[in-house]
C-alpha positions, -999 to +999 in steps of 0.1 A: +086+287+323+065+292+300+096+298+275+105+268+277+076+251+276+065+266+248+102+260+223+100+222+241+064+220+225+075+241+193+108+222+184+087+185+193+068+198+170+089+201+140+100+168+149+069+147+140+066+167+108+103+161+098+092+123+113+064+122+086+079+138+059+110+114+063+082+092+058+060+101+039+058+076+009+052+104-024+030+085-054+059+088-083+070+069-112+036+048-111+004+040-135-013+025-104-052+042-098-043+047-067-014+045-037-009+025-009-022+046+024-040+071+002-075+079+014-106+071-007-137+076+015-149+100-011-138+076-038-174+058-059-160+019-065-191+010-076-172+013-117-149-011-104-148-050-102-152-064-062-136-090-050-162-113-035-150-130+000-132-104+023-139-101+059-131-067+079-126-046+043-132-050+003-111-053-027-113-037-060-098-048-094-082-022-110-100-005-137-099-029-172-092-057-157-119-081-147-121-117-131-139-148-146-162-172-123-152-213-124-186-238-124-187-233-087-197-198-092-161-191-078-139-159-086-109-162-106-082-140-106-072-126-141-037-135-154-022-103-148-044-077-128-038-046-100-060-058-074-064-027-046-073-036-013-099-010+009-098-013+052-099+014+078-064+036+086-047+040+106-064+017+126-097-013+122-120+012+144-114+037+126-143+052+101-120+063+074-113+037+045-077+042+033-058+011+005-038-014+024-025-034+000-018-036-037-010-070-056+000-058-088+009-092-118+006-071-144+042-064-163+029-028-174+023-014-138+049+006-124+067+016-095+091+039-091+099+032-129+103-008-123+081-033-127+079-069-110+111-079-139+130-058-131+162-069-123+172-076-085+201-049-088+178-026-102+154-030-076+173-026-051+189+007-061+159+023-067+144+016-036+177+026-019+171+053-036+137+064-023+143+057+010+136+023+013+159+000+037+157-042+028+141-059+046+160-083+069+135-110+070+124-111+043+143-115+002+130-085-017+113-069+006+117-033+014+100-006+045+099+024+043+079+038+078+049+016+077+052+009+041+064-028+028+066-036-009+076-073-021+093-074-055+086-115-065+088-136-095+049-131-101+039-099-091+050-068-068+028-066-029+025-036-015+014-036+023+010-009+049+012-017+087-026-012+101-028-008+133-054-033+156-060-016+191-090-038+199-078-066+187-110-067+164-110-100+152-126-112+116 
């Protein structure tokens, strides 16, 4: 009986490991400073410009992207930018901080060799070759595990699903 339980445990661990490896989103072919779901507990963001107004997290512009302010003192995004959202992950009650969203409007930023100016056919072929599936409910959105990447006319938007077990409202 003990041998059967040990084998069952080993098989379960192997399945979990394979699932985790298959759904891992590798940081390849990108010139981003951070990648989606990356742990940033030890990152000092003092050299980054913070975007104000997010409840439940913080947003930081990538290096070299500086917002302007209007006459009311409100921040205005630069025309081209990369914006990282940092929240708790994998659940909003977690103490660990991760990149949970990335917004890209800079056409020089690449993901898997693609920019938001890449053709729809090129995006689809590349994303599928990296194991992403086209989302049935949204055009130009590709998913893999908890990650979704949308290639829109105005930019690329990357998100990872964050659990909210206790239904925290911000």
